[in-house]
MIFIVO-616641 format. One record per atom (N, C-alpha, C): x, y, z; residue in three letters; atom name; residue number from 1. Coordinates in nm, 2 decimals, always signed. Atoms other than C-alpha are relative to their C-alpha. Example, Ala and Ser with C-alpha at 12.3 -4.5 7.8 and 13.67 -1.06 7.14 Angstrom:
BEGIN
c1,c2,c3,r,a,k
+0.09,-0.12,+0.00,ALA,N,1
+1.23,-0.45,+0.78,ALA,CA,1
+0.09,+0.12,+0.00,ALA,C,1
-0.09,-0.11,+0.00,SER,N,2
+1.37,-0.11,+0.71,SER,CA,2
-0.08,+0.11,+0.08,SER,C,2
END
This chain:
BEGIN
c1,c2,c3,r,a,k
-0.12,-0.05,-0.07,MET,N,1
+0.72,-2.77,+0.44,MET,CA,1
+0.00,+0.14,-0.01,MET,C,1
-0.01,-0.14,-0.01,ILE,N,2
+0.76,-2.41,+0.55,ILE,CA,2
+0.14,+0.04,+0.01,ILE,C,2
-0.14,-0.03,+0.00,LYS,N,3
+1.09,-2.25,+0.47,LYS,CA,3
+0.01,+0.15,-0.04,LYS,C,3
-0.04,-0.14,+0.04,GLU,N,4
+1.26,-1.90,+0.44,GLU,CA,4
+0.05,-0.02,-0.14,GLU,C,4
-0.04,+0.00,+0.14,ILE,N,5
+1.30,-1.82,+0.07,ILE,CA,5
+0.14,+0.05,-0.02,ILE,C,5
-0.13,-0.04,+0.05,GLU,N,6
+1.62,-1.76,-0.10,GLU,CA,6
-0.02,+0.09,-0.13,GLU,C,6
+0.02,-0.10,+0.12,LYS,N,7
+1.68,-1.50,-0.38,LYS,CA,7
-0.04,-0.08,-0.13,LYS,C,7
+0.04,+0.08,+0.12,LYS,N,8
+1.66,-1.79,-0.64,LYS,CA,8
-0.15,-0.03,+0.00,LYS,C,8
+0.13,+0.04,-0.01,ASP,N,9
+1.31,-1.85,-0.52,ASP,CA,9
-0.11,+0.12,-0.04,ASP,C,9
+0.08,-0.12,+0.02,ILE,N,10
+1.18,-1.50,-0.60,ILE,CA,10
-0.09,-0.02,-0.12,ILE,C,10
+0.10,+0.02,+0.11,PRO,N,11
+1.04,-1.57,-0.95,PRO,CA,11
-0.12,-0.09,+0.02,PRO,C,11
+0.11,+0.08,-0.03,GLU,N,12
+0.84,-1.86,-0.83,GLU,CA,12
-0.10,+0.06,+0.10,GLU,C,12
+0.08,-0.06,-0.11,CYS,N,13
+0.71,-1.66,-0.53,CYS,CA,13
-0.08,+0.11,-0.07,CYS,C,13
+0.09,-0.10,+0.09,VAL,N,14
+0.59,-1.38,-0.79,VAL,CA,14
-0.11,-0.07,-0.07,VAL,C,14
+0.10,+0.08,+0.07,ARG,N,15
+0.41,-1.65,-0.98,ARG,CA,15
-0.12,-0.03,+0.10,ARG,C,15
+0.11,+0.04,-0.11,VAL,N,16
+0.23,-1.77,-0.66,VAL,CA,16
-0.08,+0.11,+0.05,VAL,C,16
+0.07,-0.13,-0.03,ILE,N,17
+0.14,-1.42,-0.55,ILE,CA,17
-0.09,+0.05,-0.10,ILE,C,17
+0.10,-0.05,+0.11,ARG,N,18
+0.00,-1.31,-0.88,ARG,CA,18
-0.12,-0.10,-0.03,ARG,C,18
+0.12,+0.10,+0.03,ASN,N,19
-0.20,-1.64,-0.93,ASN,CA,19
-0.09,-0.01,+0.12,ASN,C,19
+0.08,+0.01,-0.13,SER,N,20
-0.33,-1.63,-0.57,SER,CA,20
-0.09,+0.13,+0.00,SER,C,20
+0.08,-0.13,-0.01,PHE,N,21
-0.44,-1.25,-0.58,PHE,CA,21
-0.08,+0.02,-0.12,PHE,C,21
+0.09,-0.03,+0.11,ILE,N,22
-0.59,-1.26,-0.93,ILE,CA,22
-0.14,-0.06,+0.03,ILE,C,22
+0.12,+0.05,-0.03,THR,N,23
-0.87,-1.46,-0.79,THR,CA,23
-0.08,+0.10,+0.08,THR,C,23
+0.07,-0.12,-0.07,VAL,N,24
-0.96,-1.16,-0.56,VAL,CA,24
-0.03,+0.11,-0.10,VAL,C,24
+0.02,-0.11,+0.10,ALA,N,25
-0.92,-0.92,-0.86,ALA,CA,25
-0.11,-0.04,-0.08,ALA,C,25
+0.11,+0.05,+0.08,ASP,N,26
-1.15,-1.14,-1.06,ASP,CA,26
-0.13,+0.01,+0.07,ASP,C,26
+0.13,-0.01,-0.09,GLU,N,27
-1.41,-1.16,-0.78,GLU,CA,27
-0.06,+0.13,+0.01,GLU,C,27
+0.04,-0.14,-0.03,PHE,N,28
-1.42,-0.79,-0.72,PHE,CA,28
+0.00,+0.09,-0.11,PHE,C,28
-0.01,-0.08,+0.11,GLY,N,29
-1.37,-0.67,-1.07,GLY,CA,29
+0.12,+0.10,-0.01,GLY,C,29
-0.12,-0.08,+0.01,PHE,N,30
-1.01,-0.53,-1.03,PHE,CA,30
+0.07,-0.03,-0.13,PHE,C,30
-0.08,+0.02,+0.11,SER,N,31
-0.80,-0.49,-1.34,SER,CA,31
+0.13,+0.08,+0.01,SER,C,31
-0.12,-0.07,+0.01,ALA,N,32
-0.46,-0.36,-1.44,ALA,CA,32
-0.04,+0.14,-0.02,ALA,C,32
+0.04,-0.13,+0.04,ASP,N,33
-0.65,-0.06,-1.57,ASP,CA,33
-0.06,+0.08,+0.12,ASP,C,33
+0.07,-0.07,-0.11,ASN,N,34
-0.86,+0.02,-1.26,ASN,CA,34
+0.07,-0.01,+0.14,ASN,C,34
-0.07,+0.03,-0.13,ALA,N,35
-0.63,-0.11,-0.99,ALA,CA,35
+0.15,-0.04,-0.02,ALA,C,35
-0.13,+0.04,+0.03,PRO,N,36
-0.27,-0.11,-1.12,PRO,CA,36
+0.09,-0.03,+0.11,PRO,C,36
-0.07,+0.03,-0.12,ARG,N,37
-0.13,-0.11,-0.77,ARG,CA,37
-0.04,-0.11,+0.09,ARG,C,37
+0.04,+0.12,-0.07,PHE,N,38
-0.32,-0.41,-0.65,PHE,CA,38
+0.10,-0.11,-0.02,PHE,C,38
-0.11,+0.10,+0.00,THR,N,39
-0.09,-0.69,-0.57,THR,CA,39
+0.00,-0.09,-0.12,THR,C,39
+0.00,+0.09,+0.13,ALA,N,40
-0.20,-0.92,-0.86,ALA,CA,40
+0.07,+0.06,-0.11,ALA,C,40
-0.05,-0.08,+0.11,PHE,N,41
-0.08,-0.65,-1.10,PHE,CA,41
+0.13,+0.07,+0.03,PHE,C,41
-0.11,-0.09,-0.04,ALA,N,42
+0.19,-0.47,-0.91,ALA,CA,42
+0.12,-0.08,+0.04,ALA,C,42
-0.11,+0.07,-0.06,ILE,N,43
+0.41,-0.75,-0.77,ILE,CA,43
+0.09,-0.04,-0.13,ILE,C,43
-0.10,+0.03,+0.10,SER,N,44
+0.73,-0.82,-0.96,SER,CA,44
+0.12,-0.06,+0.07,SER,C,44
-0.13,+0.05,-0.05,ALA,N,45
+1.07,-0.99,-0.92,ALA,CA,45
+0.08,+0.12,+0.06,ALA,C,45
-0.07,-0.12,-0.05,ASP,N,46
+1.23,-0.64,-0.88,ASP,CA,46
-0.06,+0.05,+0.13,ASP,C,46
+0.06,-0.04,-0.12,ARG,N,47
+0.99,-0.55,-0.61,ARG,CA,47
+0.03,-0.09,+0.12,ARG,C,47
-0.03,+0.10,-0.11,LEU,N,48
+1.04,-0.87,-0.41,LEU,CA,48
+0.15,+0.00,+0.03,LEU,C,48
-0.14,-0.01,-0.03,ASN,N,49
+1.42,-0.84,-0.45,ASN,CA,49
+0.03,+0.12,+0.08,ASN,C,49
-0.02,-0.13,-0.08,TYR,N,50
+1.40,-0.48,-0.32,TYR,CA,50
-0.04,-0.03,+0.15,TYR,C,50
+0.05,+0.03,-0.14,GLN,N,51
+1.19,-0.60,-0.02,GLN,CA,51
+0.10,-0.09,+0.08,GLN,C,51
-0.09,+0.09,-0.07,LEU,N,52
+1.43,-0.88,+0.05,LEU,CA,52
+0.13,+0.06,+0.03,LEU,C,52
-0.13,-0.05,-0.02,GLU,N,53
+1.76,-0.69,+0.01,GLU,CA,53
+0.00,+0.14,+0.08,GLU,C,53
+0.00,-0.13,-0.05,ASN,N,54
+1.67,-0.34,+0.11,ASN,CA,54
-0.08,+0.02,+0.12,ASN,C,54
+0.08,-0.01,-0.11,GLU,N,55
+1.38,-0.37,+0.35,GLU,CA,55
+0.03,-0.11,+0.10,GLU,C,55
-0.03,+0.12,-0.09,ARG,N,56
+1.52,-0.70,+0.50,ARG,CA,56
-0.13,-0.07,+0.04,ARG,C,56
+0.12,+0.08,-0.03,ARG,N,57
+1.17,-0.85,+0.49,ARG,CA,57
+0.03,-0.15,+0.01,ARG,C,57
-0.01,+0.15,-0.01,LEU,N,58
+1.14,-1.20,+0.61,LEU,CA,58
-0.10,-0.06,-0.10,LEU,C,58
+0.09,+0.06,+0.11,MET,N,59
+0.99,-1.41,+0.32,MET,CA,59
+0.00,-0.14,+0.02,MET,C,59
+0.02,+0.13,-0.04,ILE,N,60
+0.85,-1.74,+0.39,ILE,CA,60
-0.08,-0.07,-0.11,ILE,C,60
+0.08,+0.08,+0.09,ALA,N,61
+0.72,-2.01,+0.14,ALA,CA,61
-0.05,-0.13,+0.06,ALA,C,61
+0.04,+0.13,-0.03,TYR,N,62
+0.51,-2.31,+0.18,TYR,CA,62
+0.02,-0.09,-0.12,TYR,C,62
-0.04,+0.09,+0.12,CYS,N,63
+0.65,-2.60,-0.04,CYS,CA,63
-0.06,-0.14,+0.02,CYS,C,63
+0.04,+0.14,+0.01,LEU,N,64
+0.52,-2.93,-0.15,LEU,CA,64
+0.13,-0.09,+0.02,LEU,C,64
-0.12,+0.08,-0.02,ASP,N,65
+0.76,-3.23,-0.09,ASP,CA,65
+0.09,+0.01,-0.13,ASP,C,65
-0.07,-0.02,+0.13,SER,N,66
+0.86,-3.18,-0.46,SER,CA,66
+0.09,+0.13,+0.00,SER,C,66
-0.07,-0.13,+0.00,GLY,N,67
+0.99,-2.83,-0.37,GLY,CA,67
-0.08,+0.11,-0.06,GLY,C,67
+0.09,-0.09,+0.07,LYS,N,68
+0.71,-2.66,-0.56,LYS,CA,68
-0.06,+0.10,+0.11,LYS,C,68
+0.06,-0.10,-0.10,ILE,N,69
+0.61,-2.33,-0.38,ILE,CA,69
-0.15,+0.02,-0.04,ILE,C,69
+0.15,-0.02,+0.03,ILE,N,70
+0.23,-2.31,-0.33,ILE,CA,70
-0.06,+0.10,+0.10,ILE,C,70
+0.04,-0.11,-0.10,GLY,N,71
+0.21,-2.04,-0.05,GLY,CA,71
+0.11,+0.08,+0.04,GLY,C,71
-0.10,-0.09,-0.03,TYR,N,72
+0.38,-1.74,+0.06,TYR,CA,72
-0.05,+0.11,+0.10,TYR,C,72
+0.03,-0.11,-0.08,TYR,N,73
+0.40,-1.45,+0.31,TYR,CA,73
+0.13,+0.07,+0.03,TYR,C,73
-0.11,-0.08,-0.04,SER,N,74
+0.64,-1.18,+0.42,SER,CA,74
-0.04,+0.08,+0.13,SER,C,74
+0.02,-0.08,-0.11,LEU,N,75
+0.69,-0.99,+0.74,LEU,CA,75
+0.10,+0.13,-0.01,LEU,C,75
-0.07,-0.13,+0.01,LEU,N,76
+0.80,-0.62,+0.74,LEU,CA,76
+0.02,+0.04,+0.15,LEU,C,76
-0.02,-0.04,-0.14,TRP,N,77
+0.96,-0.52,+1.08,TRP,CA,77
-0.02,+0.14,+0.01,TRP,C,77
+0.03,-0.14,-0.02,GLN,N,78
+0.83,-0.20,+1.22,GLN,CA,78
+0.04,+0.04,+0.13,GLN,C,78
-0.04,-0.04,-0.13,ASP,N,79
+0.89,+0.02,+1.51,ASP,CA,79
-0.09,-0.05,+0.11,ASP,C,79
+0.09,+0.03,-0.11,ASN,N,80
+0.74,-0.03,+1.86,ASN,CA,80
-0.03,-0.15,+0.01,ASN,C,80
+0.03,+0.14,+0.00,HIS,N,81
+0.78,-0.41,+1.84,HIS,CA,81
-0.12,-0.05,-0.07,HIS,C,81
+0.11,+0.04,+0.09,GLN,N,82
+0.53,-0.44,+1.56,GLN,CA,82
+0.06,-0.06,-0.13,GLN,C,82
-0.04,+0.04,+0.14,CYS,N,83
+0.54,-0.61,+1.22,CYS,CA,83
-0.13,+0.00,-0.08,CYS,C,83
+0.10,+0.00,+0.09,GLU,N,84
+0.33,-0.60,+0.91,GLU,CA,84
+0.00,-0.14,-0.08,GLU,C,84
+0.01,+0.12,+0.08,LEU,N,85
+0.21,-0.92,+0.75,LEU,CA,85
-0.04,+0.04,-0.15,LEU,C,85
+0.03,-0.04,+0.14,ASN,N,86
+0.21,-0.89,+0.36,ASN,CA,86
-0.01,-0.13,-0.08,ASN,C,86
+0.01,+0.10,+0.11,ASN,N,87
+0.09,-1.11,+0.07,ASN,CA,87
-0.01,-0.14,+0.05,ASN,C,87
+0.03,+0.13,-0.04,LEU,N,88
-0.02,-1.41,+0.27,LEU,CA,88
-0.09,-0.06,-0.10,LEU,C,88
+0.08,+0.05,+0.10,CYS,N,89
-0.15,-1.63,+0.00,CYS,CA,89
+0.03,-0.15,-0.03,CYS,C,89
-0.01,+0.15,+0.04,VAL,N,90
-0.21,-1.99,-0.12,VAL,CA,90
-0.06,-0.02,-0.14,VAL,C,90
+0.05,+0.01,+0.14,LEU,N,91
-0.25,-2.09,-0.48,LEU,CA,91
-0.15,-0.06,+0.01,LEU,C,91
+0.14,+0.05,-0.01,PRO,N,92
-0.62,-2.15,-0.55,PRO,CA,92
-0.03,-0.15,+0.01,PRO,C,92
+0.02,+0.14,+0.01,GLU,N,93
-0.60,-2.52,-0.62,GLU,CA,93
+0.05,-0.08,+0.14,GLU,C,93
-0.04,+0.05,-0.14,TYR,N,94
-0.45,-2.57,-0.26,TYR,CA,94
-0.07,+0.06,+0.11,TYR,C,94
+0.08,-0.07,-0.11,ARG,N,95
-0.69,-2.36,-0.06,ARG,CA,95
-0.09,-0.10,+0.07,ARG,C,95
+0.10,+0.07,-0.09,HIS,N,96
-0.91,-2.49,+0.22,HIS,CA,96
+0.06,-0.14,+0.04,HIS,C,96
-0.06,+0.12,-0.05,GLU,N,97
-0.65,-2.75,+0.33,GLU,CA,97
+0.09,+0.04,+0.12,GLU,C,97
-0.07,-0.04,-0.11,GLY,N,98
-0.51,-2.55,+0.62,GLY,CA,98
+0.14,+0.07,-0.02,GLY,C,98
-0.13,-0.05,+0.04,ILE,N,99
-0.21,-2.41,+0.44,ILE,CA,99
+0.01,+0.14,+0.04,ILE,C,99
+0.00,-0.14,-0.03,GLY,N,100
-0.30,-2.05,+0.49,GLY,CA,100
+0.01,+0.02,+0.16,GLY,C,100
+0.00,-0.02,-0.15,ALA,N,101
-0.36,-2.10,+0.87,ALA,CA,101
+0.14,-0.05,+0.05,ALA,C,101
-0.14,+0.04,-0.04,ALA,N,102
-0.02,-2.29,+0.89,ALA,CA,102
+0.10,+0.11,-0.03,ALA,C,102
-0.09,-0.11,+0.03,LEU,N,103
+0.15,-2.00,+0.72,LEU,CA,103
-0.02,+0.12,+0.10,LEU,C,103
+0.03,-0.10,-0.10,LEU,N,104
-0.02,-1.75,+0.95,LEU,CA,104
+0.06,-0.03,+0.14,LEU,C,104
-0.05,+0.03,-0.12,HIS,N,105
+0.07,-1.93,+1.26,HIS,CA,105
+0.15,-0.01,+0.01,HIS,C,105
-0.14,-0.01,+0.01,ASP,N,106
+0.42,-1.96,+1.14,ASP,CA,106
+0.05,+0.13,+0.01,ASP,C,106
-0.03,-0.14,-0.01,ALA,N,107
+0.42,-1.58,+1.10,ALA,CA,107
+0.00,+0.04,+0.15,ALA,C,107
+0.00,-0.05,-0.15,PHE,N,108
+0.31,-1.54,+1.46,PHE,CA,108
+0.12,-0.05,+0.07,PHE,C,108
-0.12,+0.05,-0.07,ASP,N,109
+0.59,-1.77,+1.58,ASP,CA,109
+0.12,+0.07,-0.03,ASP,C,109
-0.12,-0.07,+0.04,ARG,N,110
+0.85,-1.59,+1.38,ARG,CA,110
+0.00,+0.13,+0.05,ARG,C,110
+0.01,-0.14,-0.05,ALA,N,111
+0.73,-1.25,+1.48,ALA,CA,111
+0.03,+0.00,+0.15,ALA,C,111
-0.03,+0.00,-0.15,LYS,N,112
+0.73,-1.35,+1.85,LYS,CA,112
+0.16,-0.01,+0.03,LYS,C,112
-0.15,+0.02,-0.01,LYS,N,113
+1.10,-1.47,+1.81,LYS,CA,113
+0.07,+0.12,-0.01,LYS,C,113
-0.06,-0.14,+0.02,GLU,N,114
+1.18,-1.12,+1.69,GLU,CA,114
-0.05,+0.10,+0.10,GLU,C,114
+0.05,-0.09,-0.11,ARG,N,115
+1.00,-0.97,+2.00,ARG,CA,115
-0.11,+0.08,-0.04,ARG,C,115
+0.13,-0.07,+0.03,CYS,N,116
+0.70,-0.85,+1.81,CYS,CA,116
-0.11,-0.01,+0.09,CYS,C,116
+0.11,+0.01,-0.09,LYS,N,117
+0.41,-0.77,+2.02,LYS,CA,117
-0.13,+0.02,-0.07,LYS,C,117
+0.13,-0.03,+0.08,LYS,N,118
+0.16,-0.68,+1.75,LYS,CA,118
+0.03,-0.03,-0.15,LYS,C,118
-0.01,+0.01,+0.15,ILE,N,119
+0.11,-0.79,+1.39,ILE,CA,119
-0.12,+0.07,-0.06,ILE,C,119
+0.09,-0.08,+0.07,ASN,N,120
-0.07,-0.56,+1.14,ASN,CA,120
-0.02,-0.06,-0.14,ASN,C,120
+0.02,+0.04,+0.14,ILE,N,121
-0.24,-0.64,+0.81,ILE,CA,121
-0.10,+0.10,-0.06,ILE,C,121
+0.09,-0.08,+0.09,GLY,N,122
-0.42,-0.46,+0.53,GLY,CA,122
-0.08,-0.10,-0.09,GLY,C,122
+0.08,+0.08,+0.08,ILE,N,123
-0.70,-0.62,+0.34,ILE,CA,123
-0.10,+0.08,-0.09,ILE,C,123
+0.11,-0.06,+0.08,VAL,N,124
-0.96,-0.54,+0.08,VAL,CA,124
-0.13,-0.01,+0.08,VAL,C,124
+0.12,-0.01,-0.10,GLU,N,125
-1.24,-0.43,+0.31,GLU,CA,125
-0.12,-0.07,-0.06,GLU,C,125
+0.12,+0.06,+0.05,GLU,N,126
-1.51,-0.55,+0.08,GLU,CA,126
+0.00,-0.16,+0.00,GLU,C,126
-0.02,+0.15,-0.01,ASN,N,127
-1.37,-0.91,+0.11,ASN,CA,127
-0.04,-0.04,+0.13,ASN,C,127
+0.05,+0.03,-0.13,GLN,N,128
-1.59,-1.00,+0.40,GLN,CA,128
+0.04,-0.15,+0.03,GLN,C,128
-0.04,+0.15,-0.03,VAL,N,129
-1.49,-1.38,+0.37,VAL,CA,129
+0.14,+0.00,+0.06,VAL,C,129
-0.14,-0.02,-0.04,LEU,N,130
-1.12,-1.28,+0.41,LEU,CA,130
+0.00,+0.07,+0.15,LEU,C,130
+0.00,-0.07,-0.14,ARG,N,131
-1.20,-1.04,+0.70,ARG,CA,131
-0.05,-0.09,+0.11,ARG,C,131
+0.05,+0.09,-0.10,LYS,N,132
-1.40,-1.30,+0.88,LYS,CA,132
+0.10,-0.11,+0.04,LYS,C,132
-0.10,+0.10,-0.03,TRP,N,133
-1.12,-1.55,+0.84,TRP,CA,133
+0.11,+0.06,+0.10,TRP,C,133
-0.09,-0.07,-0.08,TYR,N,134
-0.88,-1.31,+1.00,TYR,CA,134
-0.06,+0.02,+0.15,TYR,C,134
+0.07,-0.02,-0.14,GLU,N,135
-1.13,-1.23,+1.28,GLU,CA,135
+0.01,-0.14,+0.07,GLU,C,135
-0.01,+0.13,-0.07,ASN,N,136
-1.14,-1.61,+1.35,ASN,CA,136
+0.14,-0.04,+0.04,ASN,C,136
-0.13,+0.02,-0.04,GLN,N,137
-0.77,-1.59,+1.39,GLN,CA,137
+0.04,+0.11,+0.11,GLN,C,137
-0.01,-0.10,-0.10,ASP,N,138
-0.82,-1.32,+1.66,ASP,CA,138
+0.06,+0.13,-0.04,ASP,C,138
-0.03,-0.13,+0.04,PHE,N,139
-0.74,-1.02,+1.45,PHE,CA,139
-0.12,+0.09,+0.03,PHE,C,139
+0.10,-0.10,-0.03,ILE,N,140
-0.93,-0.70,+1.54,ILE,CA,140
-0.01,+0.10,-0.11,ILE,C,140
+0.01,-0.10,+0.11,HIS,N,141
-1.06,-0.47,+1.27,HIS,CA,141
+0.02,+0.15,+0.07,HIS,C,141
-0.03,-0.14,-0.06,ILE,N,142
-0.92,-0.11,+1.35,ILE,CA,142
-0.03,+0.11,-0.09,ILE,C,142
+0.03,-0.10,+0.09,GLY,N,143
-1.03,+0.09,+1.06,GLY,CA,143
+0.01,-0.02,-0.15,GLY,C,143
+0.00,+0.01,+0.15,THR,N,144
-1.05,+0.17,+0.69,THR,CA,144
+0.06,+0.13,-0.06,THR,C,144
-0.04,-0.12,+0.07,LYS,N,145
-0.91,+0.41,+0.44,LYS,CA,145
-0.01,-0.02,-0.15,LYS,C,145
+0.04,+0.00,+0.14,LYS,N,146
-1.01,+0.49,+0.09,LYS,CA,146
+0.10,+0.08,-0.08,LYS,C,146
-0.11,-0.06,+0.08,PHE,N,147
-0.73,+0.57,-0.16,PHE,CA,147
-0.06,+0.03,-0.15,PHE,C,147
+0.05,-0.03,+0.13,ASP,N,148
-0.80,+0.73,-0.50,ASP,CA,148
+0.05,-0.10,-0.11,ASP,C,148
-0.06,+0.10,+0.10,PHE,N,149
-0.57,+0.47,-0.68,PHE,CA,149
-0.06,-0.14,+0.02,PHE,C,149
+0.06,+0.13,-0.01,PHE,N,150
-0.78,+0.17,-0.56,PHE,CA,150
-0.16,+0.01,-0.02,PHE,C,150
+0.16,+0.00,+0.01,PRO,N,151
-1.15,+0.09,-0.66,PRO,CA,151
-0.05,-0.07,+0.12,PRO,C,151
+0.05,+0.07,-0.12,PHE,N,152
-1.19,-0.06,-0.31,PHE,CA,152
+0.05,+0.08,+0.12,PHE,C,152
-0.03,-0.06,-0.13,THR,N,153
-1.16,+0.04,+0.05,THR,CA,153
+0.12,-0.10,+0.07,THR,C,153
-0.10,+0.08,-0.06,CYS,N,154
-0.84,-0.08,+0.24,CYS,CA,154
-0.05,-0.01,+0.15,CYS,C,154
+0.03,+0.01,-0.14,GLY,N,155
-0.92,-0.23,+0.58,GLY,CA,155
+0.12,-0.04,+0.08,GLY,C,155
-0.12,+0.01,-0.08,TYR,N,156
-0.68,-0.25,+0.86,TYR,CA,156
-0.04,-0.08,+0.12,TYR,C,156
+0.02,+0.09,-0.11,MET,N,157
-0.66,-0.52,+1.13,MET,CA,157
+0.13,-0.03,+0.08,MET,C,157
-0.12,+0.02,-0.09,GLU,N,158
-0.42,-0.61,+1.41,GLU,CA,158
-0.03,-0.11,+0.10,GLU,C,158
+0.00,+0.11,-0.11,LYS,N,159
-0.34,-0.89,+1.66,LYS,CA,159
+0.10,+0.01,+0.08,LYS,C,159
-0.10,+0.01,-0.10,ASP,N,160
-0.16,-0.89,+1.98,ASP,CA,160
+0.06,-0.13,+0.00,ASP,C,160
-0.07,+0.12,+0.00,LEU,N,161
+0.10,-1.15,+2.00,LEU,CA,161
+0.03,-0.04,+0.15,LEU,C,161
END
């Protein structure tokens, strides 16, 4: 089941995001020392609460029948009828079951309802498996940027809705 989260769900969402993104950190050698701003290390309940209450992000969870949250994403509304997809993730033990695609398509539907014409994402550019997955979902790679505070290159992609 896919649902909009409530404030009470935030601690569980933090757990899901951290546990999902740590696999990327492990694969590419990121740590709290060399990449403290990477999602696996930087996400917190305070940060998600701020995004929910101050930025008015739409936050969505994928839940099992038991209510356990196993996937997550958020949408940040931007100018010019665009939005940014953030923290799309699925716990490692539930991957390759179509949950990520279900969440992504849910994001497309919700963005369209808000009259978004384009959805933007940022990825770890070196993660070619993820880049290919988004390309298979009709995202187009539009550029990269290297930041001093990350040991990787940020890749940027977009999709017209």
